[in-house]
N, C-alpha and C positions, 0 to 999 in steps of 0.2 A: 699911551695908545698909538699904534702905528697909523700911518696915513691910510693904509689899506683897510684896516679895521674901522677907522673913522668913516671912510667912504662907504663901507658896507652898512654901517650904523645909519648914516644919512639916507642911503637908498632904502633901507628897511623902514625908516620913519615915514618915508613917502609912500612906500608900498602898502603899509597897513591902513592908509587912508583911501585906497583905491575904491571907486564905485562905478567902474566902467560897464559892468554887466548887470542889468536890472534884475534878471532872474536869479543870479547868484547872490546879489545883495539881499534880495527879499528872502531867499531861502536861509542863508546863513543867519540872518537876524531873527527870522521866525524860530529857528531851532534854538537860538540863544535865549529867546524869550520864553518859549514853551518848556524847553528842557526835557531831559529824560528823568523819570522818577528817581532813579538812583542818585542823580546829581542835582536834585531840585534846590538844595541849599547852596549850590555853588554859583559863582558869577562866571558866565561863559565869556570867552574871548570875542567870538562873533565877528571877526574881521579877517582880512587876508593874512596868510602865514608866511613870514620870512624864511629864508633858508637857515640851516643850522649846522654848525660843525667847525672844522678847522679851516680857516681862510688860506692856509698854506698847503692844503691837501692837493695831491695829484689825482685822487679818486673822487669822482662826483657820483653820488647815488641819486638817480632820477626816479622819483615816485610818480604818483598820479595826481592826487588832490587830497586836501585834509578830510578826515572823517568827521561827520556831523557832530558826534559826541566824543571825538578824540581831539585832534588838533583844533577843531573849531571851538572846543571847550577850553583847552589848556593853552592854546596860543603857540605851540611848538610842534614841529614836524614829528609825526609818528609817536605822539605822547598821549598816554592815557587810554589806550585801546589795545586790543589783542594783536593787531598788526604790529604795533610798536613793541609789544612784549616779545614777539617772534624776532623782529629785526634787531633790536638792541641786544638781545641775548646772543644772537649770532655775531654781532659786531664785537661784543665783549669776549666771546670765545676766540675771535680772531685777533684780539689785542688792540682793537680800534676804539672801543667804548670803555670809559672808566668804570662803568657799572652795568649790570645786565638788565636793569629795569629803567623805565622812563615814566614817571608818575605825573610830574608837573614841572613847569618852568622853575628854575631855582633849586631843583632837587640834587644838584651836584653833578649831574651827567655832563661829561665832556667827551668830545671825539678828537682823536689824533690820526691824521692821515686820510680823513674822509669828510666830505661836506654834502649835506642832503638838500636837494631842491625838488621842485615839482613843476610841471608845465601849467598847472592850474592851482592858484593860491587860495581859492575860496571853496568851501564845501559845496559840491553840486548835488542836486537831487539825484537819488539812485546811483551816486558816485559816477555820473556820466556827464562830463562837461561837453558842450556842443563844439563843433569846429570853430564857430565864430567866437565862442568864449575862450578857447585855446589861443586863437589868433590875438584876441584882446590882451591876453596875459603874457604873450610871448616877449614883448619888449622888457618886461620885468625880469624874465629869465635871462635874456641876452645881457641886460645891464649887470645882473648879478654875476654871471659867468665871466664877463669882461674883467671883473675885479678879482676873480680867482685865478691869478696869473700863473699858477703852477699846475693847473688842471690839464690832464691829457688822457685820462682813462674814465670811462663812463659805465656804470652798472645800472641798467634800466630795469625797473620793477614793473613788468607788464608791457603790453603792446603800446599803450598810449605813451608811456615814457620812452620806449624804444623809438617810436615814430617821431617823438618830439626832438630827440637828439639828431636823427637823420634829417629832419626838416631844417634844422640849423646848419648841419654839415653841408647839405645840398646847396646852400647859398654860397659856399666857398669851394665847391668842387664836385666831382663825380662820385655818387654813392651807389651806382648801379650794381656794383659787385657785392654789396652788403646783402646777406641773406634775409629772408623774411623773418619776422619775429618768431622765436621759439626758445624754450628753456635751454640754456647752454649755447645759444647762438653767439658768435663773435665776429667782429669785422674791423679791419683797419679803414679809417675814414678821414676825410679832411677835418681839420680841427674846427669844431663847432664855434669856437671863439673867434675864428677868422684871422688867425695869426699867420696863415700860410703854411703851417706845419701839419703834422699828422696826429691822429688820436686813435684810441681803441674804444670800441663799443661792445659790451657784454650784455646779454639778455637773460633775465630770470623771470619765472612766473612771479606775479605779485604776491606779497606776503599777507594778503587778505585772508580773513577767516574762511572764506569760500574755498580757498586753495589749501590752507594749512590744516583745517579741521577735516577735510575730505581725503587728505593724503596725496593730493595732486602735487603739493610741494611739501617735502619733508625737510627737517633740519639738515640732514646729510646732503640732500640735493642742493640746498641753498649754500651750505658751507663750501661745497665744491666750486660753485660758480664764484662765490665771494673770494675764495683763496686764489683762483685764477686771475680775477680782476686786480686783487691786491698785489699779486706777483708782478703783473704787468705795470701797475702803478709805481712800484718800488724800483723799477729798472732805471 
């Protein structure tokens, strides 16, 4: 195991024990105890969710937060729900994911060239973390990104993820030229990792069912933004 992978492993071991936000701890644990009927025989993860993917990736995919019966159940980003079905199918089409589905940890899924993170690591009620909860979680995100030493391109899924990248970048330079969040938005920004270099930020509508099942976000729309982000990441 490389030193970087070991450092990520140690960071994730600490992250999953986090109890900084009373509301989020209570909610994630209640969901894990009550469960959804379809998963009543499963043991829920019920803890914060570490990042997942290729530690040497140039592309960082920034989500929002774990789904109550997705990541909060399975313990892996975008795993076990419809959002993950949509995302990993797209990543597989793009040659980034080893398989088009993500059912559970240990199912063989691997990513090459991308790493998935989120600004909030616990499932929040109504999928809406508060500003204070995002601030509490930000040090985990910063510590994780600091170990992803080849990252320079960010694909944000939704406004919360987009704003999270800009919040980090703003600590290291001017982000006033970055456009407001929109699907297809893109901007060159100060490196959110604080290296003194530059990075790129791309925006996409979130891969939530509310967007994909209503047609607000189609597979073709997402594939186009993903291809642009990957093209930039591979330069």
